[in-house]
C-alpha positions, 0 to 999 in steps of 0.5 A: 501493544499495551492492550494486548499485554493487558489482555494476556495478563487478565487471562493469566490472572483468571486462570490463576484464580481458578487453578482447577479449571481447564477452560481458563488454562486453555483460554490463557494459552490461546490469548497468549498465542493469539496476542503473539501472532497479533503483535507480529502481524502489527509489526509487519503491517506497520512496515508495509504502511511505511513502504506504501507511503514511500511508494505514494510519494515516489509516484507523486514525484514521478508524475510531477516530473512527467508533467514538467517534461510535458510542459517542456515538450509543449514549449519546444513544439510551440517554438517549432510552430512559431519558427515554421510560420516565420520561415513559411511566411517569408518574414526572414529576407536573407538565406542566412536567416532562413538557415538559422531558422531551419537549424532552430526548428531542427533543434526544437524538434529534437528537444520535443522528441527527446522529451517524448522519450523521457516522458515514456520512461517516467510514465512507466516508472510512475505506473510501477510505483502505483502497481507496487502501492496496490500490491502492498495495499492488498497485504495491508488489507490482509493484516487489517482483517487478521487484526480484526479476527484476532481482536474478536477472538481475544474478546470472545475468549475473555467472555468465555472465561467469564461465562464458562461457556466452552462453545465460545472458545470454539467460535474464538478459534474460528475467528483466530483461524481466519486471522491466522490465515490472512496474516500468513497470506500477508507474510508469504505474499499470497493474494488471498483477499476476501473482498466481501469482508474488505468492502464491509470494513472499508 
């Protein structure tokens, strides 16, 4: 943010040094406008990054909980197998003992089934967090590319003010427009995502 303020101040000072120059006035106005858009995009991107961190933490927690349920399910299934072997091998001589085994087997089977159902709900929740992370990541990419477009535009405007080359202002406007389009897409939730640029920058 301090860099943006310095860039705006520099552009304004340059415009003051040459009050008759329309180019410097245009450059100063464009730098101020682009810096404002850049600041808004940076604020929104910061909030998105925070949300991404929360989604990632929730996803990790959910998968850990899923793993704990899996472990409990395996333990219950192992108990069913162990008790079934004892029952089928006739290791319990009395009918009362067999009845107790049957009850225990039933109880562990119910527990295993319950854990299986709970795991499915937890899996869906964890995948939901991952999908939300991916959705936010797309918008994070948009704001990162918008920031890059705005930064290049401001740099080109600075060079155009120094060299008095008007065509550089046009090139800067193209980069600023690219940044504006991606920033707007990020704010409005559009899925605009130039993959080639994203791969180049990643």
